[in-house]
N, CA, C and O atoms as a MOPAC input file, in Angstrom:
PM7 MOZYME 1SCF
protein

 N    103.23400 1   125.80200 1    94.81800 1
 C    104.51900 1   126.01600 1    94.18000 1
 C    104.89500 1   124.75900 1    93.40200 1
 O    104.64800 1   123.64100 1    93.85400 1
 N    105.48200 1   124.95000 1    92.25000 1
 C    105.94800 1   123.85900 1    91.39500 1
 C    107.47200 1   123.92200 1    91.34400 1
 O    108.05200 1   124.99800 1    91.19600 1
 N    108.10600 1   122.77600 1    91.46500 1
 C    109.56600 1   122.68800 1    91.37800 1
 C    109.92800 1   122.19600 1    89.98800 1
 O    109.34700 1   121.22500 1    89.50400 1
 N    110.88400 1   122.85800 1    89.34000 1
 C    111.34300 1   122.40800 1    88.02600 1
 C    112.84900 1   122.18400 1    88.05800 1
 O    113.56300 1   122.77200 1    88.87000 1
 N    113.31300 1   121.33100 1    87.16700 1
 C    114.74000 1   121.03500 1    87.06500 1
 C    115.01000 1   120.42100 1    85.70400 1
 O    114.11600 1   119.85600 1    85.07500 1
 N    116.22600 1   120.53600 1    85.26800 1
 C    116.67800 1   119.83100 1    84.06600 1
 C    117.18200 1   118.45900 1    84.48200 1
 O    117.47300 1   118.22200 1    85.65400 1
 N    117.28100 1   117.56200 1    83.51800 1
 C    117.81800 1   116.23600 1    83.80600 1
 C    119.31700 1   116.35000 1    84.05100 1
 O    120.05500 1   116.95300 1    83.27100 1
 N    119.73700 1   115.75600 1    85.14900 1
 C    121.15700 1   115.67700 1    85.48100 1
 C    121.69500 1   114.34700 1    84.99500 1
 O    121.66300 1   114.04900 1    83.80100 1
 N    122.18500 1   113.55800 1    85.92300 1
 C    122.70400 1   112.22600 1    85.58100 1
 C    121.55600 1   111.22400 1    85.41200 1
 O    120.48700 1   111.36900 1    86.00500 1
 N    121.80500 1   110.22600 1    84.60200 1
 C    120.92200 1   109.06300 1    84.52600 1
 C    121.76000 1   107.89100 1    85.02300 1
 O    122.75700 1   107.51500 1    84.40600 1
 N    121.33700 1   107.32200 1    86.14600 1
 C    122.08700 1   106.26300 1    86.80400 1
 C    121.42400 1   104.92700 1    86.49100 1
 O    120.21200 1   104.77900 1    86.64800 1
 N    122.20800 1   103.96800 1    86.05600 1
 C    121.71700 1   102.61900 1    85.78100 1
 C    122.50500 1   101.67400 1    86.68000 1
 O    123.73500 1   101.70700 1    86.70800 1
 N    121.77900 1   100.82700 1    87.41600 1
 C    122.44200 1    99.92200 1    88.36200 1
 C    121.71200 1    98.58700 1    88.39300 1
 O    120.48700 1    98.54200 1    88.50500 1
 N    122.47100 1    97.50000 1    88.29200 1
 C    121.90400 1    96.16100 1    88.41100 1
 C    122.00100 1    95.74000 1    89.86700 1
 O    123.07300 1    95.78300 1    90.47100 1
 N    120.88200 1    95.33700 1    90.41400 1
 C    120.81600 1    94.91500 1    91.81200 1
 C    120.90300 1    93.39500 1    91.86200 1
 O    120.18300 1    92.69600 1    91.14900 1
 N    121.77800 1    92.90300 1    92.70100 1
 C    122.08500 1    91.47100 1    92.76100 1
 C    121.11400 1    90.66700 1    93.61400 1
 O    120.42200 1    91.20100 1    94.48100 1
 N    121.08400 1    89.38000 1    93.34500 1
 C    120.28600 1    88.40900 1    94.09000 1
 C    120.59300 1    88.51100 1    95.58600 1
 O    121.75000 1    88.61900 1    95.99400 1
 N    119.52900 1    88.47400 1    96.39100 1
 C    119.67700 1    88.52000 1    97.84200 1
 C    119.64600 1    89.91100 1    98.43700 1
 O    119.57300 1    90.06100 1    99.65700 1
 N    119.70200 1    90.93400 1    97.59300 1
 C    119.68000 1    92.31600 1    98.08500 1
 C    118.26800 1    92.72800 1    98.47700 1
 O    117.29100 1    92.29600 1    97.86400 1
 N    118.16900 1    93.56700 1    99.50500 1
 C    116.89700 1    94.18200 1    99.86700 1
 C    116.71400 1    95.39600 1    98.95000 1
 O    117.54600 1    96.30300 1    98.93900 1
 N    115.63600 1    95.40600 1    98.19500 1
 C    115.42700 1    96.39900 1    97.14800 1
 C    115.54900 1    97.84100 1    97.65100 1
 O    116.33200 1    98.61400 1    97.10100 1
 N    114.80000 1    98.21000 1    98.66900 1
 C    114.78500 1    99.60600 1    99.10700 1
 C    116.11400 1   100.00000 1    99.75300 1
 O    116.56200 1   101.13800 1    99.60400 1
 N    116.74200 1    99.07500 1   100.46400 1
 C    118.05000 1    99.38100 1   101.06300 1
 C    119.09000 1    99.62100 1    99.97300 1
 O    119.93100 1   100.51200 1   100.10000 1
 N    119.03600 1    98.83300 1    98.90500 1
 C    119.97800 1    98.98900 1    97.80100 1
 C    119.76600 1   100.31900 1    97.07200 1
 O    120.73200 1   101.00200 1    96.73200 1
 N    118.51000 1   100.68500 1    96.83400 1
 C    118.22300 1   101.97000 1    96.17100 1
 C    118.71500 1   103.12300 1    97.03700 1
 O    119.35000 1   104.05200 1    96.53800 1
 N    118.42000 1   103.06400 1    98.34000 1
 C    118.86300 1   104.11000 1    99.26800 1
 C    120.39000 1   104.19900 1    99.29200 1
 O    120.95500 1   105.29200 1    99.32100 1
 N    121.05000 1   103.03800 1    99.27900 1
 C    122.51100 1   103.01400 1    99.27900 1
 C    123.11200 1   103.68700 1    98.05800 1
 O    124.09500 1   104.41900 1    98.17000 1
 N    122.53000 1   103.44600 1    96.89900 1
 C    122.99500 1   104.10100 1    95.66700 1
 C    122.77500 1   105.61000 1    95.76400 1
 O    123.65600 1   106.38900 1    95.40000 1
 N    121.60500 1   106.02600 1    96.25300 1
 C    121.31400 1   107.46200 1    96.39600 1
 C    122.29800 1   108.12600 1    97.35300 1
 O    122.74200 1   109.24900 1    97.11400 1
 N    122.63600 1   107.43600 1    98.42700 1
 C    123.60500 1   107.98000 1    99.38400 1
 C    125.00300 1   108.04200 1    98.77600 1
 O    125.68100 1   109.06500 1    98.87300 1
 N    125.43200 1   106.95000 1    98.15000 1
 C    126.77000 1   106.87300 1    97.55500 1
 C    126.98500 1   107.95900 1    96.50600 1
 O    128.06100 1   108.55300 1    96.43300 1
 N    125.95200 1   108.21900 1    95.69000 1
 C    126.07300 1   109.18800 1    94.59700 1
 C    125.53600 1   110.57000 1    94.98200 1
 O    125.48800 1   111.47400 1    94.14800 1
 N    125.13500 1   110.73300 1    96.24400 1
 C    124.60000 1   111.99900 1    96.75600 1
 C    123.47400 1   112.55000 1    95.88500 1
 O    123.49400 1   113.71500 1    95.48700 1
 N    122.50000 1   111.70400 1    95.59900 1
 C    121.33000 1   112.12300 1    94.82600 1
 C    120.35600 1   112.78200 1    95.79300 1
 O    119.94800 1   112.16500 1    96.77700 1
 N    119.98300 1   114.01900 1    95.52400 1
 C    119.08500 1   114.76000 1    96.41700 1
 C    117.68800 1   114.94700 1    95.84400 1
 O    116.80200 1   115.47800 1    96.51200 1
 N    117.49600 1   114.51100 1    94.61300 1
 C    116.17300 1   114.58200 1    94.00000 1
 C    116.17300 1   113.89300 1    92.65700 1
 O    117.00400 1   114.18200 1    91.79600 1
 N    115.22900 1   112.97400 1    92.48100 1
 C    115.16800 1   112.28300 1    91.20500 1
 C    114.03500 1   111.28200 1    91.15300 1
 O    113.35200 1   111.03800 1    92.14700 1
 N    113.84700 1   110.70600 1    89.97500 1
 C    112.79400 1   109.72200 1    89.73700 1
 C    113.41100 1   108.33400 1    89.64700 1
 O    114.52700 1   108.15900 1    89.15700 1
 N    112.65200 1   107.34400 1    90.13400 1
 C    113.09500 1   105.94900 1    90.14100 1
 C    112.21000 1   105.13100 1    89.20600 1
 O    110.98600 1   105.26000 1    89.21200 1
 N    112.85600 1   104.28700 1    88.40500 1
 C    112.17500 1   103.28600 1    87.57400 1
 C    112.88400 1   101.97000 1    87.82900 1
 O    114.11300 1   101.93700 1    87.89300 1
 N    112.12500 1   100.87000 1    87.97800 1
 C    112.76900 1    99.60800 1    88.29800 1
 C    111.93700 1    98.43000 1    87.80000 1
 O    110.70900 1    98.43700 1    87.89100 1
 N    112.63100 1    97.41400 1    87.26900 1
 C    111.99800 1    96.14100 1    86.90700 1
 C    112.91000 1    95.02300 1    87.38700 1
 O    114.07200 1    95.26300 1    87.71600 1
 N    112.38800 1    93.80300 1    87.42800 1
 C    113.19300 1    92.67200 1    87.84700 1
 C    112.31800 1    91.59800 1    88.45200 1
 O    111.16600 1    91.41700 1    88.05600 1
 N    112.88400 1    90.88100 1    89.42500 1
 C    112.14900 1    89.79700 1    90.06900 1
 C    112.54200 1    89.70100 1    91.53700 1
 O    113.62500 1    90.12100 1    91.94300 1
 N    111.61400 1    89.12800 1    92.33000 1
 C    111.80600 1    89.04300 1    93.77700 1
 C    111.57200 1    87.63500 1    94.28900 1
 O    110.78800 1    86.86900 1    93.72800 1
 N    112.26100 1    87.31900 1    95.35400 1
 C    112.04600 1    86.09300 1    96.11200 1
 C    110.74100 1    86.21600 1    96.89500 1
 O    109.96000 1    85.26800 1    96.97400 1
 N    110.51800 1    87.39000 1    97.46900 1
 C    109.27800 1    87.72400 1    98.16500 1
 C    109.15500 1    89.24600 1    98.21900 1
 O    110.12700 1    89.97000 1    98.00400 1
 N    107.94700 1    89.71500 1    98.50800 1
 C    107.69200 1    91.15500 1    98.51600 1
 C    107.03500 1    91.57100 1    99.82500 1
 O    106.24900 1    90.83300 1   100.41900 1
 N    107.38700 1    92.78400 1   100.25200 1
 C    106.74000 1    93.40500 1   101.39700 1
 C    106.37600 1    94.81800 1   100.96200 1
 O    107.23100 1    95.59000 1   100.53000 1
 N    105.10000 1    95.13900 1   101.08200 1
 C    104.66200 1    96.48500 1   100.73600 1
 C    103.57700 1    96.90200 1   101.71000 1
 O    103.05700 1    96.09400 1   102.48000 1
 N    103.25300 1    98.17600 1   101.65500 1
 C    102.27900 1    98.70200 1   102.59300 1
 C    101.08000 1    99.30600 1   101.90200 1
 O    101.12900 1    99.72500 1   100.74600 1
 N    100.00200 1    99.33200 1   102.66000 1
 C     98.77400 1    99.99700 1   102.22200 1
 C     98.42200 1   101.01200 1   103.29400 1
 O     98.16600 1   100.64300 1   104.44100 1
 N     98.40800 1   102.30400 1   102.92500 1
 C     98.16000 1   103.37500 1   103.88900 1
 C     96.68900 1   103.42000 1   104.26500 1
 O     95.81300 1   103.51100 1   103.40500 1
 N     96.43100 1   103.35300 1   105.57800 1
 C     95.06700 1   103.36200 1   106.07400 1
 C     95.04000 1   103.91600 1   107.49700 1
 O     95.75300 1   103.43100 1   108.37600 1
 N     94.22200 1   104.92100 1   107.71000 1
 C     94.01100 1   105.50400 1   109.03800 1
 C     95.30800 1   105.90500 1   109.72600 1
 O     95.51800 1   105.59400 1   110.89800 1
 N     96.17700 1   106.59600 1   108.99300 1
 C     97.38200 1   107.15600 1   109.57900 1
 C     98.58000 1   106.24000 1   109.68200 1
 O     99.59500 1   106.62800 1   110.26000 1
 N     98.49600 1   105.01600 1   109.13300 1
 C     99.64500 1   104.12600 1   109.17600 1
 C     99.61000 1   103.14700 1   108.00900 1
 O     98.59100 1   102.97600 1   107.33900 1
 N    100.76300 1   102.50800 1   107.78900 1
 C    100.85500 1   101.53000 1   106.71300 1
 C    100.56600 1   100.13300 1   107.25000 1
 O    101.20900 1    99.67400 1   108.19400 1
 N     99.60000 1    99.47000 1   106.64500 1
 C     99.32100 1    98.06300 1   106.92200 1
 C    100.31500 1    97.26900 1   106.08700 1
 O    100.35900 1    97.42700 1   104.86700 1
 N    101.11600 1    96.41500 1   106.72600 1
 C    102.14400 1    95.64000 1   106.03700 1
 C    101.52200 1    94.40900 1   105.37300 1
 O    100.75100 1    93.67100 1   105.98700 1
 N    101.88300 1    94.21000 1   104.10100 1
 C    101.40800 1    93.06600 1   103.32400 1
 C    102.63400 1    92.31500 1   102.80400 1
 O    103.54300 1    92.92200 1   102.23700 1
 N    102.65700 1    90.99800 1   102.99600 1
 C    103.76400 1    90.17600 1   102.51600 1
 C    103.24700 1    89.16400 1   101.50700 1
 O    102.20400 1    88.54200 1   101.71000 1
 N    103.99200 1    89.00500 1   100.41300 1
 C    103.63900 1    88.04900 1    99.37100 1
 C    104.88100 1    87.21200 1    99.07300 1
 O    105.95500 1    87.74800 1    98.80000 1
 N    104.71800 1    85.91000 1    99.12900 1
 C    105.82300 1    84.99300 1    98.83600 1
 C    105.95900 1    84.80300 1    97.33500 1
 O    104.97000 1    84.85400 1    96.60300 1
 N    107.17800 1    84.58500 1    96.88100 1
 C    107.45700 1    84.45700 1    95.47700 1
 C    107.63500 1    83.03800 1    95.03000 1
 O    107.30100 1    82.09300 1    95.74400 1
 N    108.17200 1    82.89900 1    93.82500 1
 C    108.82100 1    83.93900 1    93.04100 1
 C    107.82800 1    84.93300 1    92.44100 1
 O    106.68200 1    84.59900 1    92.13900 1
 N    108.31000 1    86.16300 1    92.27900 1
 C    107.47600 1    87.25400 1    91.78900 1
 C    108.20800 1    88.05600 1    90.72100 1
 O    109.41300 1    88.28900 1    90.82000 1
 N    107.47700 1    88.46800 1    89.71500 1
 C    107.99700 1    89.35100 1    88.67600 1
 C    107.61100 1    90.78300 1    89.04800 1
 O    106.45500 1    91.04400 1    89.38100 1
 N    108.56800 1    91.71000 1    88.99500 1
 C    108.25000 1    93.12200 1    89.24000 1
 C    107.64400 1    93.67500 1    87.95400 1
 O    108.33100 1    93.81700 1    86.94200 1
 N    106.35400 1    93.98500 1    88.00700 1
 C    105.65300 1    94.53800 1    86.85200 1
 C    106.02400 1    96.00500 1    86.67500 1
 O    106.22600 1    96.48300 1    85.55800 1
 N    106.10800 1    96.70400 1    87.79800 1
 C    106.45100 1    98.11900 1    87.77300 1
 C    106.88300 1    98.54400 1    89.16300 1
 O    106.33100 1    98.08200 1    90.16200 1
 N    107.85800 1    99.41600 1    89.22600 1
 C    108.24200 1   100.05500 1    90.48400 1
 C    108.68700 1   101.46700 1    90.11900 1
 O    109.69400 1   101.65900 1    89.43700 1
 N    107.92700 1   102.43900 1    90.58000 1
 C    108.23400 1   103.84000 1    90.28700 1
 C    108.19200 1   104.64600 1    91.57900 1
 O    107.47400 1   104.30700 1    92.52000 1
 N    108.96800 1   105.70600 1    91.60300 1
 C    108.98200 1   106.54600 1    92.79500 1
 C    109.97000 1   107.67600 1    92.66400 1
 O    110.30600 1   108.11500 1    91.56400 1
 N    110.43700 1   108.14600 1    93.83100 1
 C    111.37600 1   109.26000 1    93.82800 1
 C    112.36700 1   109.16800 1    94.97600 1
 O    112.18500 1   108.41100 1    95.93000 1
 N    113.41500 1   109.95900 1    94.85100 1
 C    114.43300 1   110.12100 1    95.88900 1
 C    114.29500 1   111.53900 1    96.41700 1
 O    114.22400 1   112.49800 1    95.64800 1
 N    114.25700 1   111.66000 1    97.73600 1
 C    114.18400 1   112.97000 1    98.37000 1
 C    114.95300 1   112.91100 1    99.68100 1
 O    115.63500 1   111.92700 1    99.96600 1
 N    114.83800 1   113.98400 1   100.48900 1
 C    115.52400 1   114.01000 1   101.77500 1
 C    114.57800 1   114.45200 1   102.87700 1
 O    113.67200 1   115.26100 1   102.67600 1
 N    114.82800 1   113.88300 1   104.05700 1
 C    114.10800 1   114.27300 1   105.26800 1
 C    115.12000 1   114.29400 1   106.40500 1
 O    115.71400 1   113.27200 1   106.74800 1
 N    115.30300 1   115.47200 1   106.98000 1
 C    116.24100 1   115.66400 1   108.09100 1
 C    117.62200 1   115.10300 1   107.77100 1
 O    118.25000 1   114.45800 1   108.61000 1
 N    118.09000 1   115.35700 1   106.54300 1
 C    119.42900 1   114.95300 1   106.13300 1
 C    119.56400 1   113.50300 1   105.68900 1
 O    120.65400 1   113.07800 1   105.30600 1
 N    118.48900 1   112.74600 1   105.73200 1
 C    118.52200 1   111.34300 1   105.31200 1
 C    117.80700 1   111.15400 1   103.97900 1
 O    116.82800 1   111.84000 1   103.68600 1
 N    118.30400 1   110.21800 1   103.17800 1
 C    117.67000 1   109.90300 1   101.89500 1
 C    116.35900 1   109.16700 1   102.14100 1
 O    116.28900 1   108.24600 1   102.95500 1
 N    115.32900 1   109.58800 1   101.42500 1
 C    114.03100 1   108.92700 1   101.49300 1
 C    113.72100 1   108.36700 1   100.11100 1
 O    113.76700 1   109.07800 1    99.10600 1
 N    113.40500 1   107.07900 1   100.08600 1
 C    112.97600 1   106.42700 1    98.84800 1
 C    111.47200 1   106.21600 1    98.98700 1
 O    111.02100 1   105.42600 1    99.81600 1
 N    110.70900 1   106.92000 1    98.17800 1
 C    109.24900 1   106.74800 1    98.18100 1
 C    108.88300 1   106.13000 1    96.84400 1
 O    108.98200 1   106.76800 1    95.79600 1
 N    108.45700 1   104.87500 1    96.90100 1
 C    108.13900 1   104.16600 1    95.65900 1
 C    106.95200 1   103.24900 1    95.87800 1
 O    106.67500 1   102.81600 1    96.99700 1
 N    106.26300 1   102.96400 1    94.79800 1
 C    105.18400 1   101.98200 1    94.78800 1
 C    105.59200 1   100.86600 1    93.84600 1
 O    106.25600 1   101.09800 1    92.83600 1
 N    105.18800 1    99.65600 1    94.18800 1
 C    105.61100 1    98.48900 1    93.43500 1
 C    104.40700 1    97.61400 1    93.11200 1
 O    103.49100 1    97.47200 1    93.92100 1
 N    104.42500 1    97.03600 1    91.92600 1
 C    103.42800 1    96.03700 1    91.52600 1
 C    104.19400 1    94.78400 1    91.12800 1
 O    105.14000 1    94.84500 1    90.34300 1
 N    103.77300 1    93.64100 1    91.68100 1
 C    104.41900 1    92.36300 1    91.38100 1
 C    103.36300 1    91.35500 1    90.95200 1
 O    102.19300 1    91.46700 1    91.31800 1
 N    103.79000 1    90.37200 1    90.17300 1
 C    102.87400 1    89.31200 1    89.72800 1
 C    103.48400 1    87.95100 1    90.04100 1
 O    104.69500 1    87.75100 1    89.95200 1
 N    102.59800 1    87.01600 1    90.41400 1
 C    103.06600 1    85.65200 1    90.65300 1
 C    102.98600 1    84.84200 1    89.35400 1
 O    102.65300 1    85.38700 1    88.30100 1
 N    103.29000 1    83.54600 1    89.42700 1
 C    103.33800 1    82.69700 1    88.22500 1
 C    101.96700 1    82.49200 1    87.58200 1
 O    101.88700 1    82.02500 1    86.44600 1
 N    100.90300 1    82.82900 1    88.28000 1
 C     99.55200 1    82.73300 1    87.72000 1
 C     99.06700 1    84.07300 1    87.15900 1
 O     97.94800 1    84.17600 1    86.65800 1
 N     99.91700 1    85.09000 1    87.24900 1
 C     99.55300 1    86.40300 1    86.74200 1
 C     98.76500 1    87.25300 1    87.71900 1
 O     98.30800 1    88.33900 1    87.36100 1
 N     98.59600 1    86.78700 1    88.93800 1
 C     97.89400 1    87.56800 1    89.95600 1
 C     98.81800 1    88.69500 1    90.41300 1
 O     99.98400 1    88.46500 1    90.73400 1
 N     98.27900 1    89.92300 1    90.43900 1
 C     99.08500 1    91.10400 1    90.73000 1
 C     98.77600 1    91.63700 1    92.12600 1
 O     97.62400 1    91.69900 1    92.55400 1
 N     99.84300 1    92.01800 1    92.81300 1
 C     99.76500 1    92.63400 1    94.13600 1
 C    100.59100 1    93.90500 1    94.09700 1
 O    101.51700 1    94.02800 1    93.29500 1
 N    100.25900 1    94.84300 1    94.95600 1
 C    101.07700 1    96.04400 1    94.96900 1
 C    100.79900 1    96.95600 1    96.12700 1
 O     99.83700 1    96.77900 1    96.87600 1
 N    101.66500 1    97.94100 1    96.26000 1
 C    101.52700 1    98.93500 1    97.31200 1
 C    102.80600 1    99.73600 1    97.47700 1
 O    103.64700 1    99.80000 1    96.57900 1
 N    102.93000 1   100.34100 1    98.64200 1
 C    104.07300 1   101.17400 1    99.01500 1
 C    105.28000 1   100.27400 1    99.28000 1
 O    105.20600 1    99.38700 1   100.13000 1
 N    106.38100 1   100.48500 1    98.57600 1
 C    107.59000 1    99.67500 1    98.72500 1
 C    108.14100 1    99.78400 1   100.14100 1
 O    108.32900 1   100.88200 1   100.66400 1
 N    108.39900 1    98.62400 1   100.75600 1
 C    108.95200 1    98.57600 1   102.10600 1
 C    110.15000 1    97.62800 1   102.14100 1
 O    110.37800 1    96.86100 1   101.20600 1
 N    110.91200 1    97.69400 1   103.23900 1
 C    112.02000 1    96.76300 1   103.42400 1
 C    111.48500 1    95.34000 1   103.45800 1
 O    110.38900 1    95.08700 1   103.95900 1
 N    112.26500 1    94.42300 1   102.92500 1
 C    111.86800 1    93.02100 1   102.90200 1
 C    111.60600 1    92.47700 1   101.50600 1
 O    111.30700 1    91.29400 1   101.34400 1
 N    111.71900 1    93.34300 1   100.48700 1
 C    111.61100 1    92.87800 1    99.10200 1
 C    112.99500 1    92.37200 1    98.69600 1
 O    113.90800 1    93.15900 1    98.44700 1
 N    113.13500 1    91.05000 1    98.63500 1
 C    114.43500 1    90.44300 1    98.37700 1
 C    114.54900 1    90.03900 1    96.90400 1
 O    113.73300 1    89.27700 1    96.38500 1
 N    115.57300 1    90.56600 1    96.25300 1
 C    115.78900 1    90.36900 1    94.82500 1
 C    116.20200 1    88.92800 1    94.52300 1
 O    117.04500 1    88.35000 1    95.20900 1
 N    115.58800 1    88.36100 1    93.47700 1
 C    115.95900 1    87.03500 1    92.99100 1
 C    115.39200 1    86.84600 1    91.58800 1
 O    114.17000 1    86.75000 1    91.47700 1
 N    116.15800 1    86.78400 1    90.52100 1
 C    117.61000 1    86.75800 1    90.52100 1
 C    118.26500 1    88.12900 1    90.36400 1
 O    119.43100 1    88.29700 1    90.72200 1
 N    117.53200 1    89.11400 1    89.83300 1
 C    118.14200 1    90.42100 1    89.58800 1
 C    117.05800 1    91.49400 1    89.49900 1
 O    115.87300 1    91.19300 1    89.35700 1
 N    117.48800 1    92.74400 1    89.58600 1
 C    116.60800 1    93.89200 1    89.33900 1
 C    117.43100 1    94.96400 1    88.63800 1
 O    118.63800 1    95.08200 1    88.84800 1
 N    116.75100 1    95.74400 1    87.80000 1
 C    117.41300 1    96.79100 1    87.02900 1
 C    116.84000 1    98.13700 1    87.43000 1
 O    115.65800 1    98.41400 1    87.22800 1
 N    117.69900 1    98.96600 1    88.00000 1
 C    117.31600 1   100.26800 1    88.53500 1
 C    117.79100 1   101.38600 1    87.61900 1
 O    118.93200 1   101.38600 1    87.15900 1
 N    116.90200 1   102.33700 1    87.36300 1
 C    117.27400 1   103.57300 1    86.68400 1
 C    116.82600 1   104.72400 1    87.57300 1
 O    115.67000 1   104.78800 1    87.99100 1
 N    117.75200 1   105.63100 1    87.85400 1
 C    117.40900 1   106.85900 1    88.57700 1
 C    117.68100 1   108.02300 1    87.63400 1
 O    118.78700 1   108.16700 1    87.11200 1
 N    116.67200 1   108.84700 1    87.42300 1
 C    116.82000 1   110.05700 1    86.61200 1
 C    116.93600 1   111.20800 1    87.60000 1
 O    115.95400 1   111.63400 1    88.20700 1
 N    118.15100 1   111.69300 1    87.74200 1
 C    118.43600 1   112.73300 1    88.73200 1
 C    118.09600 1   114.10900 1    88.17000 1
 O    118.38000 1   114.40900 1    87.01100 1
 N    117.49800 1   114.92100 1    88.99200 1
 C    117.27200 1   116.31000 1    88.61800 1
 C    118.54400 1   117.10700 1    88.85300 1
 O    119.17800 1   116.98100 1    89.90100 1
 N    118.91400 1   117.92000 1    87.89000 1
 C    120.12700 1   118.72600 1    88.01900 1
 C    119.94100 1   119.77900 1    89.11200 1
 O    119.00900 1   120.58100 1    89.06300 1
 N    120.84000 1   119.76500 1    90.09400 1
 C    120.77700 1   120.71200 1    91.22900 1
 C    119.40600 1   120.69600 1    91.91000 1
 O    118.92800 1   121.73300 1    92.37000 1
 N    118.78300 1   119.53800 1    91.97300 1
 C    117.44700 1   119.40700 1    92.54500 1
 C    117.54400 1   118.86500 1    93.97200 1
 O    118.15700 1   117.82500 1    94.21000 1
 N    116.93800 1   119.57400 1    94.90500 1
 C    116.84800 1   119.11600 1    96.28300 1
 C    115.37300 1   118.98100 1    96.62600 1
 O    114.67000 1   119.97300 1    96.81900 1
 N    114.91700 1   117.73600 1    96.69900 1
 C    113.54300 1   117.46200 1    97.11100 1
 C    113.56200 1   117.17600 1    98.60400 1
 O    114.27700 1   116.28700 1    99.06500 1
 N    112.77300 1   117.93300 1    99.35700 1
 C    112.71400 1   117.74600 1   100.80900 1
 C    111.31700 1   117.35400 1   101.23200 1
 O    110.33500 1   117.62800 1   100.54300 1
 N    111.25200 1   116.70400 1   102.38800 1
 C    109.97700 1   116.26100 1   102.96000 1
 C    109.76100 1   116.87600 1   104.33100 1
 O    110.70700 1   117.28100 1   105.00700 1
 N    108.49600 1   116.93700 1   104.72500 1
 C    108.12200 1   117.40600 1   106.05700 1
 C    107.02400 1   116.48900 1   106.58400 1
 O    106.31500 1   115.84900 1   105.80800 1
 N    106.89000 1   116.43100 1   107.89200 1
 C    105.83100 1   115.62400 1   108.49900 1
 C    104.53400 1   116.42000 1   108.47600 1
 O    104.45500 1   117.52100 1   109.02200 1
 N    103.52500 1   115.85200 1   107.83900 1
 C    102.19600 1   116.44600 1   107.83200 1
 C    101.46500 1   115.93200 1   109.07600 1
 O    101.22800 1   114.73200 1   109.21100 1
 N    101.11700 1   116.83100 1   109.96300 1
 C    100.50300 1   116.44600 1   111.23900 1
 C     99.17200 1   115.71300 1   111.06600 1
 O     98.84700 1   114.82300 1   111.85300 1
 N     98.41300 1   116.07600 1   110.05500 1
 C     97.09400 1   115.45400 1   109.85900 1
 C     97.22300 1   113.99000 1   109.41700 1
 O     96.54700 1   113.11700 1   109.96100 1
 N     98.08700 1   113.72300 1   108.43300 1
 C     98.18700 1   112.37100 1   107.88900 1
 C     99.33600 1   111.57000 1   108.50100 1
 O     99.37200 1   110.34500 1   108.38300 1
 N    100.27300 1   112.25800 1   109.15300 1
 C    101.49100 1   111.64000 1   109.71000 1
 C    102.44400 1   111.13300 1   108.61400 1
 O    103.35400 1   110.34900 1   108.88600 1
 N    102.22300 1   111.58500 1   107.39400 1
 C    103.08000 1   111.20600 1   106.26400 1
 C    104.20400 1   112.21100 1   106.06600 1
 O    104.07100 1   113.38300 1   106.41800 1
 N    105.30400 1   111.74700 1   105.50300 1
 C    106.39400 1   112.62700 1   105.10700 1
 C    106.09000 1   113.11000 1   103.69000 1
 O    106.37900 1   112.41300 1   102.71700 1
 N    105.51500 1   114.28800 1   103.57800 1
 C    105.08500 1   114.81900 1   102.27800 1
 C    106.18800 1   115.66700 1   101.64900 1
 O    107.02600 1   116.23700 1   102.34700 1
 N    106.17100 1   115.73700 1   100.31100 1
 C    107.11300 1   116.60800 1    99.59500 1
 C    106.81600 1   118.06000 1    99.92500 1
 O    105.66300 1   118.48900 1    99.96700 1
 N    107.88500 1   118.79800 1   100.15600 1
 C    107.78500 1   120.22800 1   100.38200 1
 C    107.84400 1   120.90500 1    99.02800 1
 O    108.89400 1   120.92600 1    98.38600 1
 N    106.71400 1   121.46400 1    98.58700 1
 C    106.69700 1   122.12200 1    97.27300 1
 C    106.24600 1   123.55900 1    97.41500 1
 O    106.16500 1   124.28200 1    96.42100 1

């Protein structure tokens, strides 16, 4: 099954220094009651925490900054009434070395980040636990 929707609101938000990236995105989604949409983000971080999925779990990877966010894309959905932010992030250090993975808590903004959420009009994206992978997959 394929889900379709028209574009609803386009939300633009500047994230301040010291904020945890994923917590801030989730907070905006909760405040504005976004139930389905796409995330685009650029900016910079003091440090980054991301995951690499392997054998049923995420291996946590930490990189100290300063770091430039090369790209951060993902989506907003819901699982059991809670907002889920599923995003992947790529960051580069001052030598241009790039790291990336699944966005996790611990990515601290410094000095700023620019978030755009493209909300689907009347779109409700839901997730379910896939028993085989233990991942919260989109219900389509």
